[in-house]
ZAPA-259482 format. One record per atom (N, C-alpha, C): x, z, y. Coordinates in steps of 0.2 Angstrom, whole numbers, plus 2048, in hexadecimal, padded with zeros to 3 digits. Each point is the difference from the previous one (the first is absolute). Layout:
N
XZY
...
This chain:
279
1C616CEE5
7FD8077FF
7FA802805
7F98017FD
7FA800806
803808804
7FD803803
801803806
7FB8067FB
801806800
7FD8057FD
7F9801804
8017FE805
7F8803803
7FA7FA7FE
8047FB7FB
7FB7FB800
7FF7FE7F7
8048067FC
7FF8007FA
7FC8057FE
7F97FC800
7F9803800
7FD7FB7FB
7FB8017FA
7FB7FE7FF
7FB7FC806
8007FA7FF
7FB7FB805
8037FD805
808802801
8047FE804
8057FB7FD
8028037FA
8067FC7FE
7FF7FE7F9
8007FB7FF
7FF7FB7FA
8028037F9
8008047FB
8018017FB
8007FA7FA
8068007FC
8027FB7FC
7FC8037FA
8018067FF
7FA8047FA
7FA7FE802
7FD7FF804
7FA7FE803
7FC7FA7FF
8047FC800
8017F8800
7FF7FF7F7
8068047FE
8008007F7
7FA8017FE
7FB806802
7FC8027FD
7F87FD800
8027FA805
7F87FC800
8007FB7FB
8057FF7FB
8027FC7FB
7FA8007FC
7FD8087FC
7FB8027FD
7FD805805
7FA7FE801
7FB803805
7FB8057FC
7FF807802
7FB8037FB
7FA7FE7FE
7FE7FF7FC
7FA7FC7FD
8027FA7FE
8047FF802
8017F7800
8027FE7FA
8017F97FD
8047FE7F8
8057FA801
8038017FF
8077FA7FE
7FD7FB7FD
8027FC807
7FE7F77FD
8057FF7FB
7FB7FB7FC
8077FB7FA
8037FC802
8077FF801
8047FC801
8007FA7FB
7FE7FA805
7FF7FA7FA
8067FE7FE
8017FE7FB
8057FC7FD
8047FB803
7FC7FB805
8017FB803
7FB801807
8037FB805
7FE802806
7FA7FB7FE
7FF7FA7FD
7F87FD7FF
7FD8027FC
7FA7FF803
7FA8057F9
8017FB7FA
7FD8037FB
7FF7FE7F9
8038077FB
7FF7FE7F8
8048057FD
8047FE7FD
8047FA801
8097FD7FE
805802806
8038047FF
806800805
8027F97FF
8057FE80A
8017FA800
807800804
8037FB7FE
807801806
7FD801809
805803801
7FE801808
8027FB802
7FC7FB806
8037FA804
806803804
8037F9800
8077FF803
801801807
8067FD802
803801807
7FB7FB804
7FE802806
7FB7FA805
8047FD803
7FC7FE807
8047FD804
800803806
7FC805801
803803807
804803800
8057FD805
806806801
801805800
8048067FF
7FF808802
806801805
8057FF7FC
807800804
8057FB7FE
8067FF803
8097FD7FD
803806801
8038017FA
805807800
8067FD7FB
8048057FF
8077FE7FE
7FD8007F7
8067FC7FE
7FF8017F9
8048057FB
7FB8027FC
8018077FB
8027FC7FA
8048057FB
7FF7FD7F8
7FA8007FD
7FF7F97FD
7F78027FA
7FC7FB806
8017FE809
7FB7FC801
8017F97FE
7FB7FB802
7FF7FB7FD
8047FB803
8057FC7FF
8067FC804
7F87FA802
7FD7FF7FE
7FB7FA801
7FE801808
7FF808802
7FD803805
8047FF806
8077FF801
8047FF804
8017FA807
800805805
7FF7FC805
8077FC803
7FE7FA7FF
8077FF803
8037FF808
7FB800804
801801808
804807800
7FC8067FE
802807800
8098017FF
7FF7FD7F9
8058017FC
8077FC803
7FF7FB804
8047FD804
803801807
7FA806802
801802807
804805800
7FF8067F9
801808800
8087FE7FB
8017FC7FB
8067FE7FD
7FE8047F9
7FC802800
7FC8057FA
7FA7FC7FD
8018017F9
7F77FE7FD
7FB803803
7FB7FE802
7F9802801
7FA7FD7FD
7FC8037FE
7F97FF7FB
7FC800806
7FA7FC7FE
7F8801802
7FE8047FB
7FD803804
7F88067FD
7FA7FF801
7FC7FE7FD
7F87FF7FF
7FC8037FE
7FB802802
7FA8037FF
7FE7FF7FA
8018037FC
7FC7FE7F7
7F97FF803
7FD7FB7FB
7F9800800
7FD8047FC
7FA804804
7FF8077FC
7F67FE801
7FF8047FB
7F7800803
7FE807803
804802800
7FE809805
806801802
8027FE806
805805805
7FC802806
802806801
7FE804806
804803807
800801802
804802806
7FD805805
804807801
7FD805801
805802809
7FA800806
805800807
7FE805803
804805800
7FF808804
8047FF807
7FB802805
800800806
801806803
808803800
802805801
802801807
7FF7FC807
800800806
7FD807803
802802807
7FD805803
7F87FF801
7FD7FC800
7FA7FE801
7FC8057F9
8048017FC
7FD8017F9
801807800
804803802
8058067FF
7FB805804
7F88037FE
7FE804803
7FA8007FC
7FA8077FF
7FE8007FD
7FB808804
7F88027FE
7FE806804
7FC8037F9
8027FC7F8
7FE8057FB
8068037FD
7FF8027F9
8078017FA
8057FB801
8007FB802
8067FC7FF
7FF7FA805
8097FD803
7FF7FA804
7FE7FA7FD
7FC7FB804
7FD7FB800
8067FB7F9
808800803
8057FC7FC
7FF8037FA
7FF807800
8008047F8
7FB7FD7FD
7F9800801
7FB7FE7FB
8007F9800
8037FD805
8027F8800
8047FD7F8
806805801
8047FF7F7
7FC8027FC
7FE805801
7FB8027F9
7FC7F97FE
7FC7FE804
7FC7FC7FE
8037FB7FC
8077FE805
8037F97FD
8028027F9
8028077FF
8048027F9
7FA7FF7FA
7F9802804
7FB7FF7FA
8017F87FD
7FE7FB806
7FE7F97FF
8087FE7FB
806805804
8047FE7FC
8008007F7
8008087FE
7FF8017F9
7FB7FD7FD
7FC7FD803
7F97FD7FD
8027F87FE
8057FE806
8037F97FE
8037FE7FB
8048077FE
8088017FB
7FA8027FA
7FB801801
7FD8027F9
7FD7F97FD
7FE7FB805
7FF7F97FF
8047FC7FC
805802801
8077FB7FE
8027FD806
7FE803806
8027FB805
808801802
8037FA804
805802804
7FE801808
805807800
7FE803806
807800805
8007FF807
803800806
7FF804804
803803803
7FE805807
8047FE805
7FF801807
8037FF804
7FC806807
805803803
801804805
7FE800808
7FF803805
8027FE807
7FF806804
807802802
801803803
803800807
802805804
8037FE807
8067FD800
8048027FA
8087FE7FE
8017F97FF
7F87FD7FC
8027FA7FD
7FB8017F7
8017FA7FC
7FB7FE7FC
8048007F9
7FE8067FD
8038017F7
7FB7FA7FC
8037FF7F9
7FC7FC7FF
8048007F7
7FA8007F9
8048007FB
7FD7F97FD
8027F97FD
7FD7FF7FD
7FC7FE7FB
7FA7FB7FE
7FB8017FA
8048017FA
7FF8067FC
8028017FA
7F98047FC
7FF7FF7F8
7FC8057FE
8038057FC
7FB8047FE
8028077FE
800807802
7FF8067FB
7FF806805
806801803
8078007FE
805801802
8007FC808
7FF7FA801
7FF7FE807
7FB800803
7FC8057FF
7FC802804
801809801
8048027FC
803807802
8057FE805
8067FB800
8027FC806
7FD7FF805
7FC7FF801
7FA7FE806
7FE805801
7FD8067FE
7FF807803
806802806
8058007FB
806802804
8027FD806
7FF7FA800
8027FC806
7F9802807
7FC8017FD
7F9803804
802807803
8018047FA
803806802
807801807
8037FB800
807802800
7FE7FE807
7FE7F8800
7FE7FD809
7FC805804
7FB8027FD
7FB805805
804807802
8068017FC
805807802
8037FC808
8027F97FD
8077FF808
7F9800806
7F87FB7FD
7FD800806
7FF805805
7FD8087FA
800806804
807802805
8067FD7FD
807802804
8017FB806
7FB7FA801
8017FB805
7F87FF803
7FE803803
7FA7FE803
7FD7FC806
8077FE803
7FF7FC805
8037F87FF
7FD7FD805
8017FA7FE
7FC7FA7FB
7FE7FC7FF
7FC7FD7FB
8037FA7FF
7FF7FC7FA
8037FA7FE
7F97FD800
8007F7803
7FA7FD800
8008007F8
7F87FE7FD
7FD8007FA
8017F87FE
7FF7FB804
8037F97FF
8068017FE
806804800
8057FE7FE
8008037FA
7F98057FB
8038037FC
7FB7FB7FA
7FA7FC804
7FD7FC7FC
8037F97FD
8077FE805
8027FC7FF
8058017FA
8038067FE
8028017FC
7FD8017FA
7F9801800
7FC8027FA
7FE7F97FE
8007FD804
7FF7F77FC
8047FD7FB
807805802
8067FD7FB
7FF8037F8
7FD806801
7FF8067FA
7FC7FE7FC
7FB7FD800
7FA7FF7FC
7FE7F9802
7FE7FB7F9
7FF7F9801
7FA7FE802
7FC7FB801
7FA7FF801
7FC8027FA
7FA803802
7FB8017FC
8008097FD
806803804
8008067FE
7FD805805
7FC8057FD
7FD806804
804803802
800804808
803804805
7FC805803
8008077FF
7FD805803
804802805
7FE800806
803802806
7FF806803
804805801
7FC806803
801800805
7FD800805
801801808
7FA803804
8017FF806
7FB800806
8027FB805
7FB7FA7FE
8007FB803
7FB7FE807
800804803
7F8800806
8077FE807
804801800
8067FC805
8047F97FE
7FE7FC7FE
8047FB7FD
8037FC807
8047FE800
8057FC805
7FD7F67FD
8017FC805
7FE7F97FD
8057FF7FA
807802800
8057FE7FB
7FC8037FA
7FF805800
7FD8037F9
7FC7FE7FE
7FC7FE804
7F97FD7FE
8037F97FC
8047FD804
8037F97FD
8028027FA
8058057FF
8038007FA
7FA8027F9
7FC803803
7FC8057FA
7FC7F97FD
8007FB804
7FA7FB801
8057FC7F9
8057FF803
8037FB7FA
8028037FB
800805800
8048057F9
7F87FF7FD
7FA801802
7F88007FC
8007F97FD
8017FC803
7FE7F87FD
8017FD7FA
8078067FB
8007FE7F7
7FF8067FD
801806805
7FF8077FB
7F9804803
7FD8037FB
7FB806802
803806802
7FE802807
802805802
7F9804803
8038077FE
7FA805803
805804803
7FC805806
802804805
7FC8057FD
8058057FF
7FE8067FF
801806807
7F9802800
801804808
7FE8077FE
8038047FF
7FF8077FE
7FD802808
7FB8037FF
7FC803807
802809802
7FF800802
803807805
7F9803800
800807800
7F9804801
7FD7FD808
806801804
8007FF805
7FC7FA803
8007FA7FC
7FD7FB801
7F97FF7FC
7FE8047FB
7F97FF7FC
7FC808803
803803803
7FC806803
804804806
8007FC807
805803805
7FC805804
804804802
7FD806803
7FA7FD805
7FD805803
7F87FD804
802802806
805804801
8037FF808
8057FD802
8027FE807
8067FB804
8078067FC
8057FA7FD
804804800
8067FF807
805802803
805800804
8067FC7FC
8027FB804
8037FB7FD
807800806
807800800
806803804
8067FA7FD
8007FE805
8087FB7FF
804800806
804804801
804803806
7FD801806
8017FE804
7FB805806
7F77FE802
8017FB7FB
7F87FB7FF
7FC8047FC
7F9804801
7FD8027FC
7F67FE7FF
7FE8007FB
7F87FD801
7FE8057F9
7F87FD800
7FD8057FD
7FD7F97FB
7FE8007FC
7FE7FB7F9
7FC8047FA
7FB7FB801
7FB8017FC
8017FC7F8
8018047FB
8007F97FB
7FA7FF7FC
8017FA7FE
7F97FC7FD
8017FF7F7
7FA8017FC
8027FF7F8
8037F9801
8038017FA
8047F87FE
7FC7FE7FD
7FF7F7804
7FD7FB7FF
8037FB7FC
7FE7FE7F9
8057FC7FD
7FE7F9803
7FA7FF801
7FF7F9803
8057FA804
801802805
8067FC802
8067FF7FE
8028057FB
8077FF7FD
7FF7FD7FB
7FA7FF7FB
7FE7FC7FA
8007FC803
7FE7FB807
7FD7F9800
8077FC802
806808804
8047FC803
8057FD7F9
8008067F9
8047FE7FB
7FE7F97FB
7F9800801
7FB7FD7FD
8037F9804
8027FE805
8037FA805
8047FE7FC
8078057FF
8057FE7FE
8028007F8
7F98017FE
7FF7FF7F6
8018067FC
802806805
8018067FD
7FB8047FE
7FF8047FA
7FA8037FF
803808804
7FA802800
800808804
7FC8067FB
8068057FD
7FD8047FF
801807803
7FA804805
802806803
7FE8067FC
8068047FE
7FD8057FD
801806802
7FB8057FF
800807805
8028077FC
803804805
8068047FE
7FB8037F9
8048027FA
7FE8057FA
805806801
7FF806802
804804800
8038037F8
7FD7FE7FB
8028017F9
8077FB800
């Protein structure tokens, strides 16, 4: 449960706000194709692929041809291999809710705006018939849902975003390395998938860069960077900065997308720096 002092619009991420993004005012609903392949005639969906997703305990109805002999012998219980399905349209939303995203000088925290940007992309992808996965990063760990399609699944994704953001507000200390989350992301979606990552990547560690570069080699990654008014139109006067007994004065400069864009380009990542929208 979020503390009452934090339960305010713009600070807390509300599920109903994410669900309302399904159809924006003035928008048009997209037609969902009968098949993920272009063309007029519906066709059978592709079958199981070759990229291993996980090895899990056998459940009634599983294909016995997928039984993994090694895991079955080791555990004494039947286990099956699960593969990423061959899909023409698979996408992943990655929401960074670590402490560096939990701030803002406008009507909402950067993390709230990031989640809404991801939800917009998610609803659009679901409308196109895509299979969509989600992964959230907080100080306490990583949460994820595997790729599926349909409005009901997007609703579950919105619930995960809202729930994990509440957890992030309650635990604002510490930080999980981005690299650990990106390794998990590689197991969620196969090669060729689209990935939208909402985060602030201006202070990447070498391990983070290496993990991001590996993930982007066979996937299309877009960094969604929600700009704060303090970055686009900073105050003209110097501001005091205090940390314990230390204090300084600093003059903020407007955000320059050039260095971040060049750094992302070197990692094969596209950048979308998005200004604040008070509406």
